[in-house]
N, C-alpha and C positions, 0 to 999 in steps of 0.2 A: 724339917730336917733336924735330927738330933746330932749334936756335936760330940764326937768321941773324945776320950781322954788323950789319945795320941795326937789328935788334931789340935787340941788345946795345948799340949806340950809343944808341938811344932810352932804354934802361934806365939807362945811365950818365949821360945828360943829365938824366933825371928825378931820379936820386939827387943829382946836383950841384945841381939847383934846390932840392931840399928842404934840403940841407946849407947852401947859401948863404942861404936864407930863415931857417933857424934861427940862423945866425951873425948875420944882420942884426938879428933880434929880440933876441938876446943883447947885441949891441953897443948897441942902442937902450936896453935896460935898464941897461947899464953907463955910459951917457952918452958913448959913443965915436962921435960923429957922423961924424968923418972916416973911420973904419974902416967904419962903416955905409954911407957914400956909396960907397966903393970896392968893397965886397962887392955892393952893388946894381948897380954898373957891371959887375962880373963876371957877375952874373945876366943882365944884358942881352945879354951875349955868347953866352948859350945859344941865342939866336935863330938864330944861324948854323947849327948842326947841326939845329935844329928845322925850319928852312926846307928844308934838304937832305932831311930825312925826309919832309916834306910833298910835295916835288917827286917823290921816288921812290915814294911811296905808291901811286899808280894802277898803275904797272907791276908792283908786287908783289901786287896784288889785295887790298890792305888794306881792311877794312870802312870804311864811311862814318863810324862812330863814332870810329875812329882819327884820321881827318882832322879831325873836329870837335874832338877832344881837343887836337890840336896847334894848330889855329887858335885855340882858346880861350886857350891859353898865349901864343901870339904876339900876340893882341889885348891881353892883359894887359901883356905886355912893351912893346908899342907905346905904350900909355897911360902906363905907368911912365916910359918914355923922354921922352915929351912933357911930362908934368906935373912930373916931378921933376928932369929934366936939361936940357930945352930951354927951356920956358917958365917953369919953376920956380914953379908955382902953389901957393899955400898953401891946400890944400883939406881938410886933416885936421881942421878945426874946422867944416866945413859938412856937416851930417848927410847930405843926399841924395848929396853927392859921395863921402863916406866909404862909404856903403852900396853905391853903384855900384862903387867901387874894390874893396871887400871881396868883392863878388859875383864880379867879374872875377878877383880873386886866387884865390879858392877854386875857381872853375870851371876856371881854368888849371891850378892845382896838383893839383886833384882828377883832372883828365884825365891828368895825368902818371902817376898810379897805373896807369891803363889802358895807357898807352904802355909803362911798365916791365914790366907783367904779360906782355907778349908775349914777353919773354925768359925766362919760366919762373917757377915758384913761389917760389924764393928771392928774386927781385927783386920779386915781388908782395908778399910778406910784409914785406921790408925797406922797401918804399915805403909801405905802410900804416903801419908803425911810425913812420917818419920824418914822414909826413904828420900823424899824430896829435900827435907832439911839436911839430911846427911850428905846428899849429892851437892847441894849448894856449899855446905861447909868444906867438902872435899876440894872443890875447885877454888874456893876462897883461900883456904889454907895453902894450897899449892901455889897460888899467885903471890901470897904474902911471904911464905917461908921458902918457896922453891923446892919443897920436899913433898 
């Protein structure tokens, strides 16, 4: 199987999302809110290549699941943009909002494993490892910081 440029783009974007999320959680644990804010802003920029991949998906014959995975991440990024950067809603202490946010986050990032997997086994394996590290840090930082 030859890996196309767009599949490699998807894999690298997925890897960037995982690394940025890990960095956000580490910064949150370290009390570095300014760095956390800018890393989150960088993650929002991953929407640009994701939209490009979404637009190109039908012409490439990508399965519906691929489209759903990208849309899930884009929905999470849109919610993140609105609640944390535009409206600046303090929602992390309201249980139903946190649960909705966490479901969107893990649906989006989990879907990125599938997007990365299209570029081959090495990207699939590294994405799973990064996802697991990210997931552990997400719950650890929530337990430690309450955010």
